[in-house]
TILO-524546 format. One record per residue (C-alpha): x, y, z; residue in one letter. Coordinates in steps of 0.1 Angstrom, whole numbers, plus 5000, padded with zeros to 4 digits. Last residue first. Layout:
<rs>
XYZa...
</rs>
This chain:
<rs>
530532191662x534132071657x534231711646x535531411664x532331211662x529831211633x531130921612x530530841575x533331051561x535730931588x534830571582x535330611545x538630781550x539830481572x538630241545x540530431519x543730441540x543530061547x542729991511x545730191498x548130011521x546829671510x546829781473x550529871475x551229521488x549229371459x551129581434x554429461448x553229101447x552329101410x549029061391x546529281408x542729231407x543028961434x544329211458x541329431454x539029131460x540929021490x540629371505x536929361502x536729011517x539029081547x541828831545x541128501562x543028401594x545428111595x548528251579x551828071586x552027881552x550928201533x554128381544x554628691523x551328741506x549028601534x551228781560x550629111542x546829041542x546828951578x548729261587x546329471567x543429351586x545329411619x546029771608x542329801600x541529701636x544029941649x542630251632x545330411611x547730661628x548031021617x548131121653x545431391649x543331161627x543530861651x542731081680x539731231662x538230881655x538830791692x536731091703x538331311730x536931271765x540231171779x541731511768x544531491743x548231501747x548531321713x550631031726x549031031760x545530981745x546730761716x547730461738x544430421756x542630481723x544430191707x543029961733x539630111727x540130041690x540629671698x537429671718x535529831689x536829561665x535929291689x532329421692x532029461655x532929091651x536428971640x536528711613x539928571622x542528791639x544128481657x546728331634x547728621612x547928841643x550828641657x552028941676x550229251662x549029381695x552329361714x554229471683x552029791682x552629901718x556329861721x558129981689x555530161670x553830331700x557130361718x558630531687x555730771686x557130941717x560131061696x557931181667x555531361691x558331541708x559331421742x558131571775x556431881787x553232091785x550431831783x552631541793x554931301776x557431041788x555430881817x552130861799x553830681770x555330431793x552030381812x550430291779x553130041771x552929891806x549129861804x549429701769x549729351783x546529351804x544429461774x546129211752x544928931774x541329071771x541829071733x542928701735x539728611755x537628821731x538628641699x536128361701x537228041682x534627831700x537327631719x539127961726x542827991720x544728251740x547928331721x551328371738x552728041726x549627851736x547227981763x544127761767x540427841768x537127681777x538527371795x538826991790x539026811823x542226631834x541926331857x545126241876x547025911874x549826061854x547426211828x543926061826x541026191805x538026401810x535126541788x532526741807x532127081790x533227001754x531226681755x528126851767x528527121740x528726871711x532026821693x534927001676x537627211694x537627011727x540327211745x542927061768x545427181794x548227011813x549727231840x548627011869x549626691851x553226811849x554726541827x558126391837x561626331824x564126041826x564026001788x562425651792x559925791816x559226091794x558625851764x556225651785x554425961798x553926091763x552625761750x550325731781x549026081774x548025961739x546325661753x544325881778x543426111750x542325811728x540125681756x538526021762x537926071725x536525711721x534125771750x533026111735x532425941701x533725981666x537326021676x540126281676x543326381694x545626671683x548826701703x550427031716x553927031731x555827331744x559427211750x561027381719x557927461699x556427121693x553427021672x551826671675x549626451653x548526121668x548225821645x550125581669x553325601648x552925971647x553025991685x556325801686x557726031659x556726341679x558426181709x561626111689x561826481679x562326571716x565926441717x567026641687x565026941697x566726941731x570226921716x569427211693x568027421722x571027361744x573927391719x574427771723x574127771761x571928011781x569827741796x572427471802x571227141787x570526881814x572026591832x575226511852x575826841869x578226861899x577027111924x578327441938x577027681963x578428031966x579328301990x579428681994x577228831967x575528501961x576728271933x575027951923x577827751907x577027471883x579527211872x580026981842x582126671845x581026521812x578626621784x581126841766x583626561766x581226331748x580426621724x584226651717x584426281710x581426311686x583126591668x586326381664x584226091650x582226291625x578426251630x576825911624x573226041630x572525731652x575625821673x574126161679x570926001691x572825791716x574826091728x571626281735x569925981753x572925931775x573026301783x569526281798x567826621795x566826731830x567527101830x566027161796x562726981803x562227081839x558726921838x557226871803x553927061801x551426911777x548727101757x546026861745x543926951715x540526781710x538526671680x535126491681x533126421650x536026271631x537126431598x540326611611x541626871587x540427171609x542327041639x545526981619x545227331604x544927471640x548227311649x550027401618x548927761621x550027781658x553427631650x554027851620x553028161640x555528061667x558228091640x560227881616x563028011592x565927861613x564727621640x564927751676x561327621682x559427491652x559227111653x556426981632x558626841604x560426621629x564126691632x566726451619x567226651587x568226961608x570626771631x573126631606x573826941585x573527141618x576326961636x579327151621x577627491628x576727361662x580427281670x581527631659x578727791681x579727571710x583327691706x582028051708x580127961739x583327841755x584928181746x581928341762x582328161795x578928041806x576128221824x573527951830x570028081835x568027891861x564327981860x562828031895x559327931906x560227561904x562427611935x559327701955x559327961984x559128251959x555528141951x554928281916x552728591911x555728811904x556728601874x559528351865x561728451894x565228451879x568028231893x571428321878x573728021877x577428071869x578327771847x581427561847x581927361815x584127631799x586727601826x586927231820x588127251784x586127041759x588526761750x588126551719x591926581713x591626701677x588526911683x590027061714x593227131693x591127301667x589527521694x592927601709x594327691675x591327921670x592128091703x595728151692x594528291659x592128521678x595028641700x597228721670x594328891653x594129131682x591329141707x588329371702x585929081693x587028871723x586829161748x583429261734x582328901739x582628921777x585328801800x584528791837x586028441842x582828301859x580728361828x580228691810x576928851800x576828911763x577729261755x579129251719x576329051704x577128711690x576828581655x579828771644x582128551664x580828241646x581328401612x584928511621x585728161633x584328001602x586428231580x589528161601x589027791594x587827521617x589627181615x588326911592x585626671605x586926321611x585626021591x583325781610x583925481632x582425631663x584325601696x583025371724x581625541755x578225571739x577925191736x578425111772x575725351783x573425211756x573824851768x573224971804x570025161792x568724851774x569324641805x567424901826x569325171844x568225271879x571825221893x573025461866x571325751884x571926081866x571426371890x568626631888x569626991882x566627211891x565827021923x569326971937x570327321927x567527481946x567927271978x571627341978x571127711973x568527742000x570727552025x573727762015x571928092019x571027992054x567927932075x565727802046x562027832050x560427512062x558427272039x561327032035x563527332025x561527642016x563027881992x563228252002x567028261998x566528191961x567028561955x565628811931x567429131926x565329441934x563829611904x564529791871x562729661840x559529821853x558729951819x558730311833x562130261850x563630101820x562430371797x563730641820x567130461821x567930431784x565830271756x564930591737x568630701736x569531061729x566031221732x565330971759x568131101781x567531481779x563731501778x563131221802x565731341827x564431701826x560831581831x561831361860x563831651877x561031901873x558431661888x560731561916x561431931923x557732021923x556831731946x559631831970x558532191968x555032101980x556431892008x558732172020x556032432018x553532212037x556132142064x557032512067x553332612070x552632342096x555732442115x554632802117x551232702129x552632472155x555032752166x552032982172x550132712191x553232652212x553433032220x549833022234x550432692253x553832772270x555732442271x557832502240x560332222233x558332032207x557132342188x560632492186x561932152175x559332122147x560032472135x563732402134x563032082114x560932272089x563532542084x566232282079x564032102053x563532432035x567232492034x567932132021x565132181995x566832501983x570232321981x568532071957x567431711957x565831601924x568731371915x568431191948x571931161964x573630841955x573230491970x576430301962x576530111929x578429791932x581429831910x582029761873x585729761865x587130011840x588829881809x592329951797x594929801821x592629571840x591329441806x594929351795x595329141826x592028961821x592628901784x596028751789x594728561820x592028401798x594728291773x596728131801x593727951816x592727821782x596227671778x596027521813x592727361804x594227211772x596827011791x599227131818x602827131805x602526971771x599427171761x601027501773x604327441755x602527361722x600327671724x603127921728x602828241748x605928451756x604928741734x601228711740x601228951770x602629241748x600029171721x597129181746x598529511761x598529671726x595029551720x593729701753x595530031749x593730081715x590529941730x590130201757x587030041772x583930241782x581230011769x583429721782x582529791818x584429501832x582829251857x584829081884x582828781896x581628781932x583128531956x584028771984x586028732016x587529002038x589628872066x588428942102x591229052126x590629422119x587029382131x584929622109x583129902127x579329862126x577730212125x574430242143x572430552134x569230642153x566930902137x565031062165x561231002167x558831292165x559331272127x560231572105x563631432101x567131512114x566531462151x569831302159x570930982175x574330812178x575730462182x579130352171x579429982173x582029702171x584229842199x585229492210x583929212188x580329102187x579428792208x577428982234x574329022213x573229372203x570329592215x568929922201x566030092218x563530362208x561430442239x563430712257x560830982263x559831342256x556831552264x553131592256x553531732221x556231482212x559931432216x561131072211x564730932214x565431122246x568931262251x572331182236x573731142271x571630822275x573730632249x571630342235x573730032227x572029802252x573829462254x571929132249x572728832271x569428662264x568328682300x569529042303x567429142272x564328972287x564829132321x565129482304x562029412283x560029302313x561129602334x560229842305x556729682301x556029722338x557130072337x560430192353x560730562360x562530872348x563630712316x567330702306x568030362292x568330162325x565830392342x563130202323x560230302301x558830092272x557330202239x559529942222x560130122189x562829922173x566329782169x567829442175x571229332163x572128972165x575328772159x574728412147x575228142174x571528042176x568928232156x566228022172x566628182206x566528532192x563328452173x561628292202x562428592225x561028822198x557928612194x557428622232x558028992233x555529052206x552928842224x553529002257x553229362245x549429402250x548229682228x547930062230x551630152232x552329932201x555429732203x557429752170x560529552163x563129532134x565429242139x568929232122x570628892119x574428892114x577228812091x580429012087x583629042065x582529042028x578929132035x576228952053x572528982062x569928772080x566528932082x564128922111x560829122109x558729182140x555429362145x553329192117x555328872118x558828722114x560528412128x559128182102x559928432075x563628462081x564328692052x567728632037x569928922026x573328932008x574729282008x576329461978x573129631967x573229851998x569830012007x568329702023x565029792040x563829592071x560129642080x557929672111x554229752114x553329552083x549929582065x550029302040x552129082062x555628932058x558129222056x561329282037x562229552012x565029541986x565529871969x565729851931x562630061925x563730361945x563230461982x560330701976x557530461978x557530172002x555829901981x553229631985x550329831971x551130111995x553330072026x554030362049x556230212075x555030182111x558530092123x561530102099x564929942102x567130072074x570229892062x573230012042x573330382051x575730612031x574830902055x573931142027x572030862008x570030772039x569131142045x567831172010x565730862013x564330992046x563131312030x561431122002x559830902028x
</rs>
């Protein structure tokens, strides 16, 4: 496959149809991590590989099988379906031919290109005779109006030990334009099959269409030229003229054109990366490949048995030499890349490859519509957008809702907020990173920050005019939707498996930041004390500690924690409820008008590479917006208040809700849990949201074992049974407070960090120790120490040993040690404290700095030493000293890790 990958890069291939591919663990190795591969079975015999990142692709799963894969592809000027086919010579071909016929029939009017290993003989394509299979394939192709692209004069497509044959066929439907194809075949690989190349020539009468957003590479911008061009373009700009002529949206359009035109003069445009030659490919490898292919051809064409055996031996030697040299070259290339790139930037390309942060783009094209896989990108896009962005339905309003809807349309009788100042503008700009992903206009934050003071003053005037008029410009209400698969184990056919990230115009997000800064004095006091997500100074550790403290403080005999999942929380927030809550806070009148405009006539565009689907949005907070989390917290605080009225204590971290329920009897606990769920469901119903009963979890934290094992309660008409563990904010909580489930979770999480350290450092190559240690401190250690003050409570010796085994897995590649090395020796060689002692120290430091978020108890010996000190600085020094002393004591008392 390495050889084929290099040939594909040399030819500039876009699509590869493979038969009998070498698939291991769901991957075709050698083609790169970002390559999109399509097949439908665990052990496919046909595959379609997309090598061009600029193509849209849609797997037609219902038409595909083990021996047939159908993929719809399109670029800026062409759309077709490619079918990769394999007919085994040792199996009946009728079933594959029937499936192929069904697939071509179902495709309809879309152009078709079929390629594969048919193992069929017919004089039509150059064979010396017609086999039964060949005749059937030829008749089938004629019945479907397919044209054969094979050129007989190019010779047989297969040359093996027992002769040659024409068994690899390429067909095209008759609706392609004239001279659409250039077909050729060469024996350029070590395979017995020839490499068939089909070039599709663009129809000169077909216009090129593309909806992709222009992206600028602002990391390489010439900012001096950029600023000069911005000033030149601003000469004829006046805000008053623009507002009078076309409204605020026209003004925004003019300013965006200024930045866009200046960017084209000074900043390179990002382009779709074409497949480049493999970095490990060398002229020496090219020569060895040529020798190997020549040896193969000599063997294939030799009919004399003694000479053929000699050529087979020569070919075997040449092939082995080539493969050995490929492995060596890849190894040398990787080591050079790691040493050169990571020494300069530890988070550059090698890190992203090892961390699996590079992969094929996800696509919503796999979504099922009414239980059937989508046939077009547009069908999939519409189905996805309709589910993740539910519509407001005024016809379902109650009398109270209608009254509220009329009320929010009336202006507030409150004083106006003053205009934003240059200082506020500068502070808002500074809160963003330079390289925030742009929206539909292609402008990113670096272009705003590097613009001239004159431009920024003009933009500030627009913001203040928006505040004065109560008009949020239309361009900034349009979001480009990026659908991300939530995790690899999610079903790609479900819309709920994808998280919609809204890429908004950065100048619009800057206005949102200014609005939020004015709203915060009103929002923060309105939040419930137990809300922790996206609230300044509050963390997940605060939320977990508060929750477990509530459990501990309950005096009833039975105590349970219920973890609710609010369906599509951010995407389904009801704007009417948001505006009603803002009215209750009596925010400034002009700011309220701007918020009303913000929540009106919004649009979401789901962009493919060569097409898009749009929908009007009438509910939801855009995921990726500045205001989204604050708006959600404001709405969600009401549910916590409703629960408190009924004597239920809840903790919320954004949309993660945990509620403590208690009673003296099992029956009372079940009844209270059902009543609590009813309150949550009732609030969700009034807020036009829902509770996902299937994702609701519960733990009985206090009570008899039979109650813990069997207690049930109702959520949405379904019975939920209390479990043994639950994952809350990244921490596994066990009903018996066992630490092992969470340590087991950490074991799966650190695999990537350990693999990272193995990939950058070997026994005789790689990064220096100090450079590799950055990954231990920056990737491995934060994974282990996350929320340690909440879960590292009274660890047993078994848990301490297990934690040290996790550390051992990271220290072996870090120290270049043998796998049989003692853990104690690895810690000494690396100069890194035992991980369980580091966790002890972390709990102690948390107790000193943030006692309100520390749930675990400090180690008794360490606590005694800390109590002996008077001030905080001395206590912190004592923590570091105790960890070292305890480590030394372990070493002195141990026997492993010493030389005999």
